[in-house]
N, C-alpha and C positions, 0 to 999 in steps of 0.2 A: 352615367345618365339613366342607368337601369333603376334605381331607386325611385326616381323621378317618374317614370313611366309607370311603375307598379302602383303608386300613390293615385295616378289619374284613374288607372283601371278600376281599382278598389273602391274609389269616391263615386265613380259612375255606376257601378253595380249597386252600391248601397242606395245612392240617388234614385235610381228607376225603381228598385223595390219598394222603398218607403213611399214613393210619389204615387203609386198605384193603390197603396193601403190608405193613404190620409186625404187624397183630393179626389174630386170628381172627374168625369171624362173629359178629356182634352186639357186638363191642368196638372201641373206638377209642383212638387214641393220646393221651394228655394227660399233664401233668405234676404232680408233687406238690412243692410248695416247702417246702423246709426253712429257716426263718429263722436267720440268724446262725451257720451251720456250713458247713462245706467239708471235703472229703476230704483227708486228710493225703498220701497218694500216689495218683496217678492218671495215666493214659495219655492224653496229650491227643489229640483228634482234628483239631480245629481251634482257631485263636486269632482273635479278632476285635477290634479297636479301634475305638472311636467316632471317626467323623469330625467330628461336630458338626452334620450335616445331616440324619441320622436322627431321627425322632420318639421312638423307644424303642429304648435299648440291648437291654433285655431281650427285647422283641418280635422284634429282629432275630437274636438269637443263638438263641431258641427256634424261630424259623422255619427257620434253617439247621440245626439239629440233627434238625427233623423229616425233612428231606430227607435224611439220612444214617442208614442202618440201622445203621451200627457206632456212632453217637453213642448214649449210653445217658442221659447226663445233661449239665447246663451249669451252670458256675459263673460266676456275674456277679459282678463287683466295681465297685461304684458309685462309690467314692472313686477308684479308678484308671481308671475309664472303658473298661473291657475286659471280655471274657468269654472263655472257652474251653469246647469241647464235649469230653467225656472218655469213654472206652471203657467197656464193661460191666464189673461186678464183682457177684459174687453176695453178697459180704459187704465192707464197708468201715468203717474208723475214722474218725469224723468230729471235726474239730477246731473249737473254738469262734473264730469270726471275725465279728465284728459288722458288719463292712463288706461282706458278701458274702451272697449267697442262693444256695442250692444247689436246682437244678430237677432231679428224677428223674423220666426218661420210664416211664410205666406204660401198662397197657392195661386200660380199665375199660369198663363198660356205663353209658354215659352217658344222662342225660335229654336229650329233643329240645330242650328250650329253653335248654339250657346248652352247646350243641355249639359256640359261638364262644368259650368261655373259653379263655385261654392256660394256666391251671392249674385244676384243680378241686377240689384239697385243699392246705390249708396246715398243715404240721407244726411245732410249736414244742417241742423238748426241755425237760424241766425243769419243766413246769407241768402242772396239771390242773384241772379244772372241778368244785368240789365244790358241786354243785347239790343242792337238797333237794326237788326237785319228784319227782312220782311217774313221770314219763314217761322211765324208765330201762329199759335192756335190758343185760344181761351176757351174753356170748358167751365161753365158756371154751375154751382150747386152740386159740388161732386164730393165724395168721401176721399181719403188718401188712397184708398185701395183701388178705387175707380180710377184716379190719377195714375196709378202703377201701371194698369192694364192700358191705358191711353199712350204711355211712353212707348209702348212697342208696335203702335199702330204706324201707318206710313202717311205721308203727307205729299201724295204725288210720288216725285222721284227722290224726295227727300226723307231721311229717317230722324226720328227726334233723338237727339243725343242727351236732352236733359229737360227737366221741368221744374216748377215750384209751385208748392201748394201753400196758399194763402187763406187764412181764417180771418174773420173780423176782429179788429183790434179790441172791442168791447168783450169777446169771449176768451182772450188769451192774456195770460200774465206775462209781462215783458221779461221776467227773470227764471221762469219756470216753464219746462216744455211739457205739455200734455199729449197724449196720444189716446185717442178712442176711434172705435169702429164706426160710430154714428156722427161724430163731428162733421159738419159740412163747411167747405170753403170752395174757393176757386182754384183751378189747374191751369196753369200757363205752360204749353209746350213750346220747346225750342229746338231748333236744329243745330245749335251750337252748344258747347259747354265751357267749363271754367279753363280747360287746356287749350281749346283753340282760340277763346277770347279772354285771356286772363285779367285783362284790365276791366272787363264788365262784371267780373266776379266781385260784388259788394257785400259790405255788412248790412245787416239788417237787425231787427228784433226777432224774438223767439215765436211770433206768429206767423213767419215765413220759414218754410222747409225747403231747401234745394236739393232735388232729387236728380241723380245721374245715373243714366244708363250705363251699365257694366258689361253689356254683351258684346259692345264693339269699342274699339279704340280709334285714335286718329295718328298713331305713328306710322310713317312709311314702311313698306315692306323691306326696302334696302336702307340700312342704318348707316347714316354717313356720320362724320365727326361732330357735326353741328347737333346731333340728336341727343348728346350727353354733355352734362356738365359734371365736373369732377371736383369733389371736396375732399382734399387729403387729410389723412388721420383723423376722419370722422365717420359716422354711421348714423342710422336712425334707431331711435329707441324701440320702435315696434317693428318686429321681423315676422313675416308670414311663412316663409318657407326657409329652411336651412339644409345646405348640402355640403358635405366634406369631400376633400381631395379633390377639387375642381381647379382648372386653370381659369385665368381671367376671361379667356375667350369662351370657354365652355359656360362659365357664369352668366356671361353676356348674351349668349345664345339661349340659355335656358329662360332668361328674363323675356326674350323677344318672343319665344315660343310657348309661353305659359298658357295653358288652357284653363287653369284653375281659377284664376283671378287676373285682372289687368295689373301687369307688373309695371309700376311708374319708376322703379330704379332699382339698383342692386348694389350690394356692398361687397367688395372682395377684399379678405384679409390674408395676406401672404403668410405662409408658413415655411416657407424656403424650398430649395430645390430638392427633388427626389432622384434617386439613381435612375439613370436612363431616360430622364424626362426632364420637362421644364420646371418652371415655378409653380407650386400649386399652394391651395389654401382653402380656406372657409368661405362659402358663398352664401350670402343672404339675400333674399328675395322681398322688396317692399311692394305694398299695395298703395301706401299712404305717400302724399307729396307735400312740399313746403308751401303751397299756395294758400292753404287755409290755416295751417298751424303756425307758420313762421318759423324762425329759427329754433324754437324751444325744443323741436323734435330731434334736433341733432345732438349728439354726445360725441365726446373725443374718445379715440381709442388708437394706440399705435399700430402702425403698419396696415392700416385700413384705408380704403379709399370707396367714398360713396359716389355712384355714377346715378345722375339724376336724368331722366329721360325728358326731352323738351322736343316741341315742334321746331323745325328748320325755320329760319328766317330768309325771305326771298330778297336777298341782297347781291347787287352785282357792282364791280367797280372796273374802271378802265383809264388808262392813262393817255391824255391828248398831250399836245406839244408842250403846253406850259401849265397844265391843270390836271388834276386827279378828280375823276366825276364818279361819285358814289351815288348810287340809284336804290331806293328801298321801295318795294311794294308791299305794303302791309296787307294782312287777310282780310280786315273789315275796314270800318272807319277809323281814320287816324286823324287827330286834332293836335298832335304834339309837334315835336320838332326833332329835326337831327342836327347835332352841333358836335364840335371838338371840345373835350373838357378844358375849362379854363379860357377858353376863347368863343364864348357863346354868343358875344355881341357881334362879332366880325365874321366867324367861321360857323354859320348856322343855316338851315333851310327849313321851310314848313311845307306841307302837303299841299299839292296843286292837282285836285281830282283825286285820284286813287296812286299817285306817285309822289315820292319824295326824292328830289334831285339835289345833291350837295356838291357844288364845285369848289375844289381847294387849290390855292395856287401851290406850284412845287416849290417855290422859292417865296418865302414870305413869313407871315406870323401866324400860321395854322399848324404848326408843329408838325409838318411833314418830315420825316426821316428817310435816310437812304441806307441802305446795305449792299455791300460789293462782295461779288465772289468771282472765282476763277475756276474753270473746270476744262477738262480735255473732251473735245468732241471729234467728229469724224474728219472735220477740216482744220483740226488744229485746236490752240487754245481758244477759250470763249471767255469773254470779260462779260459778267451779268450784274445787272444792277436793279435793285429792288425798292421802290418808293412805299412807305407804308405809315399809316396813321391810325390812332384809336379815335373812334367816334362814338357818341352816345346817342341812343334811340330813346327818347323821353316821351312818353305817351301822354302826359299833361304838359300844356304849354308853359306852365309856371314852377310845377313842384315836381320832386322826383318821388316815384313810387316803386313798390316791389317788383312789377313788371318791367321795369326799364332795364336796358342791357347796355353794357360796354362792347364794343365790337372791333376787333382789330381788322382793317381792311389794307390790301396792298396790290400793287401791279407793277409791271415793269414798262419803264418808259419807253423801251425799244419796241415793245409789242402792243398791237393795236386792238387785240382779242379782248373781249369782255370776260373777267374773271368772277367766278362765284366765291362768295365768302364762305368759310367753313368753320370759323372759330367764334364762338360767343361766350360772353362772361355776364353772369347775372349781377346787376348793382347790389342787390341784396346782400351778397357775401363780400363785396369790395366796398362796403359802405364808406370807409374812410378815406377813399382815394382823394389824393391831393395833385393838382397840376403843378409842373415845375415852375409856373410863372409865380410871381408875387403874390402871397395870400391877401385876400381882401379884408381879412378881419384879424386883429389880434388875438392871441391865445394866452391866457393866464390861467393859473391852477383855480382861481375863483370861479372863473367862467365855466371850467370843466367838472365842477362838482355835479356828480349824477343827480341828487336830489335837489338841484338848484331851482328854487321857486320863490316868487315874491307876490305880495298881494298888497295893492294900494287902494286905499279906501276913503270914501268922503265922508259927509256928515252922517255917519252910522256908527252906533255903539253895539250893535248886534253881532255877535260873533258869526262870521262867515268864512268858509274855507273853500278852497278849490284844489284838488289834486288829481293825479292821473295814476290809474292802477292798469295791471296786465289784465286782459280778460281771459287768458288761458294759463299762463305759466304761474307757478306759484313760488318761484324763486324771488329772491330780493335784489337782483342785480340793478344797477342803476341805469345804465344805457340800454336802449331797445333797438331792435333792427328794422329796417324798411319793411313795412308790410305786416308788422306783428299787431295783432287785435289788442286795441287799448280801449279804455273807457275814461272818459273826462267827467269828474263829479264836482258838483257845487253844494255844499251842505249848510244848513243853518238851524239853529235852535229856536229861532223866533216863530210865533204862532201865525204872523202874516205871511202870505205866500210871496215867493220872490219870482222875477220873470227874468231870464237872461236874453240878452240881444246884443246886436253889432259884435259879433266875435270875429276878430281879425288874427290871422297867423302871419308872421313875418320871420324874417332872418333875424340874427341877433343885431345887426348893424342897421336894419330897417330898410336896405336897398332893395329886397324883394318883399312882397306881401300879396296877400289874396284874402278877400271877404268870405267866409264861411256862413255866418247867419247876418241876415239883413236886420233892419230896425224894429220888425215884428218877430225876430227869432226864428224865422224861416230860413231853410237851407237856400242859398244862391246857385246852387248846381256846379260851381267852378270846380269844387273838389268833393269827394265822396265824404261828407260829413252830414249826419242827420240833425233833426230838431231835437231839443232836450226832452226827456220823460221824466215826470214827477213820480216820486214815490216817498213813503213813510217808514222810517226804520226807528221804532220807538218814538221818542220825541223829536227825532232829527227829520227834517225835511230834506230830501235828496232829489237834485236834478241831474241827471246822467244822460250821455250820448256815447255811444260805440263808434269807433272809427279806426281805420288801419294807420299805422305809423307812416309818415312822410316826412319829407326835409326839402330845403331849397338846395340848388346846385353849389351855392357859395357859402353855406354855413351848416355846421353840425347842430347848430341850436335852433330849435323852433320856438319862437315866442308867441304865447297866445294871450289876447288881449281882449277882454269883454267886458260890457257893462251889465250890471245887475240892478233891476228896479224892485222896490218894496212896493207892493200893492195894498190896497184897503182890504184887509181880509183875503179875499180871493182875487187872483188875477182873471181878466176875460179872457175867454176863450179865443184862440187864433186859428183861422182857417188858411192853410198855407197852401192850396191848391186852386188859387185863382187862375184864370185863363193864361195871364202873363206868365205866372209861376209855373205852370204846367208845361208852357212852351218853352220855358228856359231849362226846364229839367230834361225835357226830351231832347233838348240840342246840346246838353252838357252832360251832367253826371247826376242821375236821380240815386236815392238810397233807399226809399221805402215805396212800395206798391199801395196805392190808395185806391179805394173802389167806390166810396161814396162822393156826392158832390161836396159834402162839407164833414170834414174829420177834426172833431175837436181834440185839444191837448189832453194827453194820457195822464190820469191820476190814478195810482194803484196803491191802496191801503194795505198793508201787510196782515197776514192771517193772524189770528189769536189762538194761542195754544193754552188751554186750561191747566191750572196747576193743580196740586192736592187740595188747596182750599177754595177752589173755584175761581181764583184770581188768574186772569189771563196776562199773558205777556206777548208782545209783538215778535214774531220771528222775521228775521232778516231773509232776504232772498239768497237762494243757494249760491248765488255769484259772489257774495259779500262775506262768505264765512272766513276766508283767509285774506281780506283786504288788506291788513296791515303788511303782509309778506309781499304783497304784490305791487305796492305803491313804488311807483318811479319818479314822480315829482310831487311836491306839497307846497301848499300855501298855508299862511297863517292868517289869524283874525285879529282886528284891531277894534277898538270900542268907541263909540258915540251915538247918542239916541237918535233913532230914526223917525222921520217924518213921514206922512202920506206922500206917496210918489217919489221919495227921495231914491237916488241912484247913486251907485259906487262903482269905480272901476277896478278891475282885477287883472294882474298879468301873472304869467307862469312860463317859466322856460324849462323846456323838455329836451334832453340830450339825446340824439339819434344816430347811431353808428358813428362811435367816436374813436374806433381803432384805425390807426392810419396804416396805409400800405407804405412800405419803406422805399421801393423802388418800381419804375417802370416796368422792370423785367419781370417781376411778379405779377403785374396785371397782364402782361402779353400771355404768360403761361396759365393764365387762368387758374392760379393758386389761391383756392378759397380757405384761407387759413382760419382756423377755429379761434374763436376768443373764449371758448369754454374751458374748463380744467378737465385734464385728462383722468379717467377713472383708474383709482388706485395708485396715482403718482402726485398726489396734492403736495406732499412733503417736499418731493424732488424738484417741482417746479418752480418753487420759490428761489432755488440756488440757480436756476438756468439764465443764462445771458445770451442774448442774440447780438451778432456781431455781423456787419456788413462785410461782404466779400473784400471790397476795396479797403476798408479800414483793416482787415486781416491781412491783406498783401502789405500794406503800409506798415504794419506792426513787425512782419517778418523782415522787410527789408530794414527797419530801424534795428532790429536785434542783430541781423547779420553785419551791419555798419558797426555797430558797437563791438561785435567780436574781432572784426577786423583792426579797428582802432587799439583794442587791448592787444593783439598780437603784434602790431606795430611797436606799440609801448615796450612790450616785453623784449622785442628784438633790440631796441635801442638801449635798454637797461643792461642786457646782457653783453652787448658790445662795450658799453662803457667800463662795466665792471672788469672785463677781460683787459681792457687798456689800463686801468688802475692796478690790477695785478701784476701785469707786466712791469709797469714802473717800479712797483715795490720789490719785485723780485731782482731787477737790476740794482737797486740801492743795497740790497742785502749782499749780493754778489762783491760789488765794490768794497764795502766794509770789511768783507772777510779777506780780500786780496790785499789790503793796505793795513794789516794788524802789525803794530810797533812803529808805524810811521805817522809823521803828522801830516794830516790831510788837510788840515784847514788853519784859519787863523787861531793861534795861542796867545795866551796872556802870560807873561813872565814877570818876577819881582827881582829887581837887581839892587844890592846892598854894596855901596862902596865903603872900604875899610877906612878910609881917612876922613868920611863924613857921616854924619848921623841923618842922612837923608835917604829915603827910600823913593826910587824912581821907577815908575811904571813904563815899561817898553812893550810895545806891541808891534809883533813881526807878522 
């Protein structure tokens, strides 16, 4: 652990020395990390490439930038293994790049206990925290730097854990992030963050910036089992700190005691046992989490295990005479339900006050299982019985989201004590789990096509298409994971504006559905889904809405059905913040913060770039440059001539988390199996075959039975051969002993001398 301590001391010395030179009295130099963005144009001050010997690429780059007064920011490219320091700009246009992190140098008044942090704040554009607690504070007409300072102030006994800085929509492009020292917006301070309330962390447009305090974290001092989720043979693409020759416990302790940044998880890669010691390997510390990025940040690697830190769930379970009682006390407001997978109608419960109490019969249809064991005690042999079941904590009463969890709960029927639950499993990674009960929908290859989408059109001949793209990942894989950022787009080449309304999401068979947009095209608030924004890409009219992938408990397929109306030239503006709508949004799930009394629909024409001859071409937004590679579901267009006010219906099917878990044992062990190809082993994986252990045992028994049958057959043949050989030998001996003697019937011909008749006598 010595190298880790040396880095902390050196970083602290560099930090204090540069702080005095570059900032005023009482303020210190630190960084604000922008995740997944980079400046479009910048003047480089230095360029650094990783040699492989340093423990942290980001740490080396930030330390170098602190020494240079002309260095105002650092761009770290994790995948390319390099970074560059850039000069100061009062305003900059940021582009989306998921492989990089942008560190902006700022001067802030820092708490003493957080002076060693590499960065004090983390900004994520396009997200906000819709918290319903009362510990909120709104500061109007502030710059983003004033919002930074406000995060470190106190609200009585509460400390602000996060904030969001929102600027008016008219001053912000929905697809490009602008940063400016003089841009004025509103600052919302919050006592919670995305880790304490993951379901409140919602998708927004780029006029909202989520700011998180990196000085403190919410992990308990004593780390229990439930504080980590294990992802076998996987790691994260972005690594902040690397240490060699560490045991798993030493790696875990380094993550929990990290002072350079908040460690959100670690990866331990086994290198085998060493002489005189235990198993050691490579230890990687990560500052990022899967809440924002989704599963695309994961990559597969052999002999690696990624441990993701999570906040423990407050769940207890006890066994009564005939029932198992599971009690869940959520941290904040809970409107979802607690149920047994596959038994949601009979074995479920909803919150009453701040507690969810689920009563499950020991003997019945709620899939309560029993395990038996025998142990030696001080008074003799003890027979133990354990009753256990797997329950689902679903935050939304209708759909499954990335924050939902499978939880294994159990208790002893002979004991009346309340047991705390210690094992939790993220539903994001167990996406395709199926209950052992009869499936509620048929599976066919046609329905499992990743890009399966269809569009049904009415009396319109204008080409209209609807498709879904990934908002972050550049890969072209069809199936998406729960919570992955997506964007639903509707496009047309018609000059008339189109208006989407009445958007419904349902399961494939239609047994479950939820209304996302009402008849005016406004969000209903039942699910985190915003209204569509209009933009123009060349001659193409585009309507887009960003959302997080979700699904229904009984279906892998989410079917979107929407109505699209053709307007006469321009569609009338729609105000979605009426009193009733605002009340519904506060009561359920809002997506966007709105400040005025009336907010018109957003129309953003693309900028023109002048060519050599003065002709201008429309430039597509930064997020659309690789759209063909990110499409996960697509619709086609059909033709008929539109008339004023004509409407058409469109449907699209999206496959979410299609990979099934083979057995319930896999679920109990919290085995987060990757669906990603392993690095460097793409050719070998094609020949890999996965066999269930029961099938393997059956094959072994069948092979043994065949061997036994063959052995018995050989024994029978050998015995018959010996009998035949003995018989032949006896005949040979008899023929040898009777040489010269008649031993059988012979035929003789007799000729009488007085007759010319031959008589044949047989003796």
